[in-house]
VEXGUGU-287790 format. One record per residue (C-alpha): x, y, z. Coordinates in nm, 4 decimals, padded with zeros to 6 digits. Layout:
{c1=X | c2=Y | c3=Z}
...
END
This chain:
{c1=08.4572 | c2=09.0296 | c3=11.3729}
{c1=08.2845 | c2=09.2364 | c3=11.6385}
{c1=08.2723 | c2=09.6115 | c3=11.6148}
{c1=08.0303 | c2=09.8674 | c3=11.7515}
{c1=08.0536 | c2=10.0805 | c3=11.4358}
{c1=07.9111 | c2=09.7955 | c3=11.2271}
{c1=07.6198 | c2=09.7194 | c3=11.4594}
{c1=07.2776 | c2=09.8448 | c3=11.3509}
{c1=07.4245 | c2=10.0212 | c3=11.0512}
{c1=07.3318 | c2=09.9607 | c3=10.6906}
{c1=07.6501 | c2=09.9412 | c3=10.4849}
{c1=07.5880 | c2=09.9777 | c3=10.1112}
{c1=07.9103 | c2=10.1529 | c3=10.0076}
{c1=08.2624 | c2=10.1204 | c3=10.1481}
{c1=08.5703 | c2=10.3289 | c3=10.0714}
{c1=08.8971 | c2=10.1549 | c3=10.1557}
{c1=09.1854 | c2=10.4016 | c3=10.1353}
{c1=09.5324 | c2=10.2485 | c3=10.1043}
{c1=09.8752 | c2=10.3959 | c3=10.1649}
{c1=09.9485 | c2=10.4805 | c3=09.8004}
{c1=09.8836 | c2=10.8111 | c3=09.6281}
{c1=09.5218 | c2=10.9297 | c3=09.6353}
{c1=09.3950 | c2=11.2156 | c3=09.4226}
{c1=09.2170 | c2=11.5098 | c3=09.5832}
{c1=08.9617 | c2=11.4622 | c3=09.3050}
{c1=08.8557 | c2=11.1381 | c3=09.4792}
{c1=08.7842 | c2=11.3121 | c3=09.8119}
{c1=08.4094 | c2=11.3555 | c3=09.7598}
{c1=08.3710 | c2=10.9945 | c3=09.6443}
{c1=08.5639 | c2=10.8676 | c3=09.9467}
{c1=08.3691 | c2=11.0798 | c3=10.1943}
{c1=08.0200 | c2=10.9890 | c3=10.0670}
{c1=08.0578 | c2=10.6158 | c3=10.1435}
{c1=07.8636 | c2=10.4577 | c3=10.4277}
{c1=08.1941 | c2=10.3360 | c3=10.5753}
{c1=08.5439 | c2=10.4791 | c3=10.5260}
{c1=08.8463 | c2=10.2747 | c3=10.6343}
{c1=09.2062 | c2=10.4002 | c3=10.6183}
{c1=09.5305 | c2=10.2243 | c3=10.7073}
{c1=09.8257 | c2=10.2711 | c3=10.9360}
{c1=09.9525 | c2=10.6301 | c3=10.9224}
{c1=09.6509 | c2=10.7429 | c3=10.7149}
{c1=09.8666 | c2=11.0025 | c3=10.5432}
{c1=09.6005 | c2=11.1030 | c3=10.2889}
{c1=09.3348 | c2=11.1826 | c3=10.5517}
{c1=09.2616 | c2=11.5518 | c3=10.5206}
{c1=09.4296 | c2=11.5828 | c3=10.1815}
{c1=09.2126 | c2=11.3286 | c3=09.9985}
{c1=08.8879 | c2=11.3246 | c3=10.1902}
{c1=08.8028 | c2=11.4175 | c3=10.5454}
{c1=08.6173 | c2=11.1086 | c3=10.6642}
{c1=08.7527 | c2=10.8144 | c3=10.8514}
{c1=08.5313 | c2=10.5749 | c3=11.0417}
{c1=08.7921 | c2=10.3074 | c3=11.0995}
{c1=09.1697 | c2=10.3338 | c3=11.1270}
{c1=09.3185 | c2=09.9897 | c3=11.0654}
{c1=09.6673 | c2=09.9010 | c3=11.1845}
{c1=09.8537 | c2=09.5991 | c3=11.0590}
{c1=10.0135 | c2=09.5292 | c3=11.3967}
{c1=09.9733 | c2=09.7215 | c3=11.7213}
{c1=10.3297 | c2=09.7003 | c3=11.8457}
{c1=10.4682 | c2=09.8701 | c3=11.5373}
{c1=10.2768 | c2=10.1958 | c3=11.5801}
{c1=10.3692 | c2=10.4863 | c3=11.7993}
{c1=10.1762 | c2=10.8101 | c3=11.8034}
{c1=10.4288 | c2=11.0016 | c3=11.5916}
{c1=10.3682 | c2=10.7684 | c3=11.2953}
{c1=09.9908 | c2=10.8085 | c3=11.2862}
{c1=09.8209 | c2=11.1097 | c3=11.1343}
{c1=09.6736 | c2=11.2815 | c3=11.4432}
{c1=09.3768 | c2=11.4065 | c3=11.2379}
{c1=09.2954 | c2=11.0484 | c3=11.1395}
{c1=09.3249 | c2=10.9174 | c3=11.4936}
{c1=09.1055 | c2=11.1959 | c3=11.6275}
{c1=08.8364 | c2=11.1442 | c3=11.3618}
{c1=08.8304 | c2=10.7639 | c3=11.3625}
{c1=08.5392 | c2=10.6148 | c3=11.5520}
{c1=08.7309 | c2=10.2909 | c3=11.5942}
{c1=09.0788 | c2=10.1487 | c3=11.5582}
{c1=09.1069 | c2=09.7944 | c3=11.4274}
{c1=09.4244 | c2=09.5906 | c3=11.4652}
{c1=09.4867 | c2=09.3104 | c3=11.2146}
{c1=09.6458 | c2=09.0915 | c3=11.4802}
{c1=09.5807 | c2=08.9354 | c3=11.8202}
{c1=09.6164 | c2=09.1276 | c3=12.1468}
{c1=09.8846 | c2=08.8858 | c3=12.2692}
{c1=10.1215 | c2=09.0038 | c3=11.9929}
{c1=10.1265 | c2=09.3553 | c3=12.1348}
{c1=09.8823 | c2=09.6191 | c3=12.2428}
{c1=09.8203 | c2=09.9643 | c3=12.1029}
{c1=10.0232 | c2=10.2261 | c3=12.2882}
{c1=09.8895 | c2=10.5741 | c3=12.2198}
{c1=10.0548 | c2=10.8907 | c3=12.3409}
{c1=09.7506 | c2=11.0926 | c3=12.2398}
{c1=09.5065 | c2=11.2480 | c3=12.4833}
{c1=09.2136 | c2=11.0743 | c3=12.3168}
{c1=09.1432 | c2=10.7287 | c3=12.4530}
{c1=09.1096 | c2=10.4698 | c3=12.1840}
{c1=08.9439 | c2=10.1338 | c3=12.2247}
{c1=09.1081 | c2=09.9072 | c3=11.9714}
{c1=08.9390 | c2=09.6027 | c3=11.8249}
{c1=09.1773 | c2=09.3141 | c3=11.7637}
{c1=09.0585 | c2=09.1256 | c3=11.4558}
{c1=09.2539 | c2=08.8099 | c3=11.5260}
{c1=09.3524 | c2=08.5800 | c3=11.2403}
{c1=09.0123 | c2=08.5581 | c3=11.0675}
{c1=09.0645 | c2=08.8270 | c3=10.7998}
{c1=09.4204 | c2=08.7096 | c3=10.7242}
{c1=09.3016 | c2=08.3498 | c3=10.6900}
{c1=09.0215 | c2=08.4536 | c3=10.4530}
{c1=09.2633 | c2=08.6550 | c3=10.2387}
{c1=09.5127 | c2=08.3693 | c3=10.2283}
{c1=09.2422 | c2=08.1386 | c3=10.0908}
{c1=09.1643 | c2=08.3836 | c3=09.8097}
{c1=09.5323 | c2=08.4378 | c3=09.7286}
{c1=09.6040 | c2=08.0636 | c3=09.6953}
{c1=09.4265 | c2=08.0755 | c3=09.3595}
{c1=09.7018 | c2=08.3053 | c3=09.2345}
{c1=09.9856 | c2=08.0818 | c3=09.3484}
{c1=10.0904 | c2=08.3036 | c3=09.6373}
{c1=10.4155 | c2=08.1797 | c3=09.7886}
{c1=10.3555 | c2=07.9660 | c3=10.0966}
{c1=10.5213 | c2=08.1997 | c3=10.3456}
{c1=10.3496 | c2=08.5176 | c3=10.2252}
{c1=10.1447 | c2=08.7181 | c3=10.4701}
{c1=09.8462 | c2=08.8962 | c3=10.3169}
{c1=09.8514 | c2=09.2723 | c3=10.3579}
{c1=09.6008 | c2=09.4413 | c3=10.5865}
{c1=09.4373 | c2=09.5663 | c3=10.2666}
{c1=09.3846 | c2=09.2163 | c3=10.1299}
{c1=09.2705 | c2=09.0980 | c3=10.4721}
{c1=08.9998 | c2=09.3628 | c3=10.5134}
{c1=08.8851 | c2=09.3248 | c3=10.1528}
{c1=08.8345 | c2=08.9507 | c3=10.2144}
{c1=08.6502 | c2=09.0262 | c3=10.5395}
{c1=08.4228 | c2=09.2880 | c3=10.3810}
{c1=08.3449 | c2=09.0660 | c3=10.0792}
{c1=08.2324 | c2=08.7997 | c3=10.3244}
{c1=08.0465 | c2=09.0274 | c3=10.5640}
{c1=07.8909 | c2=09.2693 | c3=10.3111}
{c1=07.8478 | c2=09.0664 | c3=09.9902}
{c1=07.6117 | c2=09.3223 | c3=09.8335}
{c1=07.8080 | c2=09.6361 | c3=09.9247}
{c1=07.9912 | c2=09.8462 | c3=09.6670}
{c1=08.3568 | c2=09.8428 | c3=09.7688}
{c1=08.5816 | c2=10.1153 | c3=09.6287}
{c1=08.9596 | c2=10.1059 | c3=09.6641}
{c1=09.1800 | c2=10.4162 | c3=09.6603}
{c1=09.5580 | c2=10.4321 | c3=09.6902}
{c1=09.6248 | c2=10.0622 | c3=09.6297}
{c1=09.9496 | c2=10.0224 | c3=09.4344}
{c1=10.0271 | c2=09.6582 | c3=09.5253}
{c1=10.3901 | c2=09.7325 | c3=09.5922}
{c1=10.6064 | c2=09.7923 | c3=09.8934}
{c1=10.9363 | c2=09.7235 | c3=10.0583}
{c1=10.8098 | c2=09.4305 | c3=10.2624}
{c1=10.9158 | c2=09.0976 | c3=10.1171}
{c1=10.6622 | c2=08.9174 | c3=10.3369}
{c1=10.3751 | c2=09.0081 | c3=10.1018}
{c1=10.3067 | c2=08.8535 | c3=09.7634}
{c1=10.2240 | c2=09.1766 | c3=09.5809}
{c1=10.1659 | c2=09.0067 | c3=09.2445}
{c1=09.9127 | c2=08.7609 | c3=09.3852}
{c1=09.7243 | c2=09.0445 | c3=09.5560}
{c1=09.7259 | c2=09.2553 | c3=09.2395}
{c1=09.5906 | c2=08.9627 | c3=09.0339}
{c1=09.3195 | c2=08.8952 | c3=09.2913}
{c1=09.2104 | c2=09.2618 | c3=09.2909}
{c1=09.2091 | c2=09.2636 | c3=08.9097}
{c1=08.9844 | c2=08.9557 | c3=08.9139}
{c1=08.7480 | c2=09.1173 | c3=09.1652}
{c1=08.7322 | c2=09.4334 | c3=08.9506}
{c1=08.6635 | c2=09.2251 | c3=08.6406}
{c1=08.3791 | c2=09.0504 | c3=08.8219}
{c1=08.2376 | c2=09.3857 | c3=08.9341}
{c1=08.2773 | c2=09.3006 | c3=09.3019}
{c1=08.5034 | c2=09.5984 | c3=09.3743}
{c1=08.6214 | c2=09.9156 | c3=09.2005}
{c1=08.9890 | c2=10.0130 | c3=09.2111}
{c1=08.9990 | c2=10.3883 | c3=09.1642}
END
């Protein structure tokens, strides 16, 4: 994974903010991390913390400007897409030019390997959350990773929510991440 925001930067703490409810009480904890990543529409940005270094989209072709929190897009240093460029490019209707980084299949493949241990069904696609957690565990093995707004549920039947929940519980039990 190449990214200019990660170059020459010491990452000791990471806040990963999911799409679930996030308490305003967590705002200071989120914002003090060395790296703050939020997903998709980033609806909690501004309400639960002000910082966002990376806005991560699950697939570029799904997102139009009206679905993304404009505050988040404006504040994000980078936009990462958990897909390949050939599957669709980011199409922003915002004035700000964004230079997306397409992560390819590496993070998804890493997450899938972890989820196999929890008997994930063969056709499941790891969420962007599981994918970036797997990537960060590999890339920053000594970093403190804090999760906010991860409910492990959703309408998409393509994700194995139970397997992801069990994996996160294991990681919390091992002290590798904290699920706030």
